[in-house]
C-alpha positions in Angstrom: -28.2 -34.1 79.1 -25.7 -36.9 78.6 -23.3 -37.6 81.5 -19.7 -36.6 81.0 -16.5 -38.6 81.5 -16.0 -37.4 85.1 -19.6 -38.5 86.0 -19.0 -41.9 84.6 -15.8 -42.3 86.5 -17.8 -41.8 89.7 -20.4 -44.3 88.4 -17.7 -46.9 87.9 -16.6 -46.5 91.5 -20.2 -46.6 92.8 -21.4 -49.6 90.8 -18.2 -51.6 90.7 -16.6 -50.6 94.0 -13.2 -51.5 95.5 -13.1 -53.2 98.9 -11.5 -50.0 100.4 -10.1 -46.7 99.4 -7.2 -44.7 100.9 -5.7 -41.3 100.0 -1.9 -41.3 99.5 -0.6 -37.9 98.6 -2.4 -36.8 95.4 -3.7 -40.3 94.6 -6.7 -42.5 95.5 -5.5 -46.1 96.2 -8.0 -48.9 95.7 -7.9 -52.3 97.4 -9.2 -54.6 94.7 -8.9 -57.9 96.5 -8.8 -59.8 93.2 -11.6 -57.9 91.5 -9.6 -56.7 88.5 -8.0 -53.5 87.2 -11.1 -51.4 87.7 -11.0 -51.8 91.4 -7.2 -51.9 91.8 -5.9 -48.9 89.9 -4.8 -45.7 91.5 -6.3 -42.4 90.2 -5.4 -38.8 90.7 -7.3 -36.7 93.3 -5.4 -33.5 92.5 -3.4 -32.2 89.6 -0.5 -31.0 91.7 1.0 -34.5 92.1 4.8 -34.9 92.3 7.2 -37.7 91.7 7.1 -38.4 95.4 3.4 -38.9 95.2 3.9 -41.5 92.5 6.4 -43.4 94.5 4.2 -43.2 97.6 1.3 -44.6 95.6 3.5 -47.4 94.2 4.5 -48.3 97.8 0.9 -48.3 98.9 -0.2 -50.6 96.1 2.7 -53.0 96.8 1.7 -53.0 100.4 -1.7 -54.3 99.4 0.0 -57.0 97.3 -1.0 -55.3 94.1 0.8 -54.4 90.9 1.7 -50.7 90.4 -1.2 -49.7 88.2 -2.6 -46.3 87.4 -5.9 -45.4 85.5 -5.2 -42.6 83.1 -8.4 -40.5 82.7 -9.3 -37.3 81.0 -6.9 -34.6 82.3 -4.1 -37.0 83.2 -2.1 -36.4 80.0 1.0 -35.3 81.9 0.8 -38.3 84.3 0.6 -40.5 81.2 3.8 -39.0 79.8 5.7 -39.3 83.2 4.6 -42.9 83.8 5.7 -43.8 80.2 9.2 -42.3 81.0 9.3 -44.4 84.1 8.8 -47.6 82.1 5.0 -48.0 82.5 3.2 -49.6 79.6 -0.3 -49.0 78.3 -2.8 -51.8 78.9 -6.5 -52.2 78.2 -7.7 -48.9 76.6 -11.4 -48.6 77.5 -14.4 -46.8 75.9 -17.2 -45.5 78.0 -20.7 -45.4 76.5 -24.1 -44.0 77.6 -27.7 -43.7 76.4 -30.9 -42.4 77.9 -32.6 -45.3 79.6 -35.9 -44.7 77.8 -34.2 -45.2 74.4 -33.2 -48.8 75.4 -36.3 -49.6 77.5 -38.7 -49.2 74.6 -37.2 -52.3 73.0 -39.2 -54.7 75.2 -37.7 -58.3 74.9 -40.0 -61.3 74.3 -41.6 -62.8 77.4 -39.5 -65.3 79.3 -36.4 -64.4 77.3 -34.8 -62.3 80.0 -35.1 -62.1 83.8 -33.8 -59.8 86.5 -33.1 -61.4 89.9 -31.0 -60.6 92.9 -29.2 -62.5 94.2 -28.1 -64.2 90.9 -29.2 -67.7 90.3 -26.6 -70.5 90.4 -26.6 -70.7 86.6 -25.6 -67.0 86.4 -22.5 -67.7 88.6 -21.7 -70.7 86.4 -21.9 -68.5 83.2 -19.6 -65.9 84.8 -17.2 -68.6 86.0 -17.0 -70.1 82.5 -16.1 -66.6 81.1 -13.3 -66.0 83.6 -15.4 -63.8 85.9 -14.7 -65.4 89.2 -15.1 -65.0 92.9 -13.0 -61.8 93.2 -15.5 -60.0 90.9 -18.5 -61.6 92.5 -17.4 -59.9 95.7 -17.4 -56.6 93.9 -21.0 -57.2 92.9 -22.0 -57.8 96.5 -20.2 -54.7 97.6 -22.2 -52.3 95.4 -24.5 -50.3 97.7 -27.1 -48.9 95.4 -29.9 -50.6 93.6 -28.5 -53.6 91.7 -29.6 -56.8 90.0 -28.4 -59.5 87.7 -29.9 -60.0 84.2 -30.3 -63.6 83.0 -30.9 -64.3 79.3 -32.5 -67.5 77.9 -33.1 -68.3 74.3 -33.2 -71.5 72.2 -34.7 -73.2 75.3 -31.4 -72.9 77.3 -29.5 -70.2 79.3 -27.8 -67.7 77.0 -25.9 -65.2 79.2 -25.9 -63.0 82.3 -24.8 -59.6 83.4 -24.7 -57.3 86.4 -26.3 -53.8 86.6 -26.2 -51.3 89.4 -27.2 -47.6 89.8 -25.2 -44.7 91.2 -26.5 -41.2 91.4 -29.3 -41.9 88.9 -27.1 -43.6 86.3 -27.1 -47.3 85.7 -24.0 -49.2 84.5 -23.8 -52.7 83.2 -20.8 -54.8 84.1 -19.7 -58.4 83.5 -22.0 -59.0 80.5 -21.2 -62.6 79.5 -22.8 -64.6 76.7 -22.1 -68.3 76.4 -20.0 -69.0 73.2 -22.6 -71.2 71.6 -25.3 -68.6 72.2 -23.6 -65.6 70.6 -24.7 -63.7 67.5 -28.4 -64.6 68.2 -29.5 -61.2 69.4 -29.6 -62.2 73.0 -27.3 -59.5 74.3 -29.6 -56.8 72.8 -32.5 -58.3 74.7 -30.5 -58.4 78.0 -29.5 -54.8 77.6 -33.1 -53.8 77.0 -34.2 -55.7 80.1 -31.4 -54.0 82.1 -32.8 -50.6 80.9 -36.4 -51.5 81.8 -35.2 -52.4 85.3 -33.1 -49.2 85.5 -36.0 -47.1 84.4 -38.2 -48.6 87.1 -35.5 -47.7 89.6 -35.4 -44.1 88.5 -32.2 -44.1 86.5 -32.0 -41.5 83.7 -29.2 -43.2 81.7 -27.6 -46.5 81.0 -23.8 -46.8 80.7 -21.2 -49.4 80.0 -17.4 -49.6 79.8 -15.7 -51.8 77.2 -12.1 -52.4 76.2 -11.2 -51.1 72.7 -10.1 -54.5 71.7 -13.5 -56.1 72.3 -14.9 -55.6 68.8 -18.0 -57.6 69.4 -19.1 -55.6 72.5 -18.2 -52.3 70.9 -20.3 -53.2 67.9 -23.2 -54.2 70.1 -23.2 -50.9 72.0 -23.0 -48.8 68.9 -25.8 -50.9 67.3 -27.9 -50.1 70.3 -27.4 -46.4 69.7 -25.1 -45.7 72.7 -22.9 -42.6 72.5 -19.2 -42.7 73.2 -18.6 -40.4 76.2 -14.9 -40.8 76.8 -12.0 -43.1 77.1 -9.3 -44.1 79.6 -6.5 -46.6 79.8 -4.2 -48.1 82.4 -0.5 -47.8 82.9 1.2 -50.8 84.5 4.8 -51.3 85.7 6.0 -54.5 84.0 8.5 -55.4 86.7 5.7 -55.5 89.3 
């Protein structure tokens, strides 16, 4: 059975964790420490939130030095409307995909074209840095508690890309998949995803998952080409004056 949206929300938190969590009223507040929206957005814990809960969540995020930012997930339709009325704008709509690990793992990449290694090699950090995936996100990778690794791709006799994969409750998720610009459109990303699936299968994961912004046409095309199924979507609401 494929995981549902709520399962993947938990996998996101488990494989790409915030530095700390706190409960403020009906919301979960994340301390992202520069790790991006995924680890900085507030989410609902209960459906009986009030305007006072929203204001308290805003205050808690500001106290952390963060922008007022909410992740709007399945079931948050009313919150979406209310935040819109309060001047929040939509940013970064995201698609969540999943596939049984065995369906990707059967596509064994050529020998020495992909490697899994933890901790990542220096070249992996360089590739991430070149793509704007900096130290704040590196700390997120180190915080992940379950099985985890980096995937390094090499083709045309030079490094091609890297990515991070971790497992939470039997579901693997790939994050920070970055291909060097001159190495794109050569099939390397498919090989790296296959290697990630082989590693995940060896570590007893049942499914592979990813999240991807709607605007990233290349990545969405890759995941659909691999046969991954769209599981759900979410987006963020941000308060511009923050």
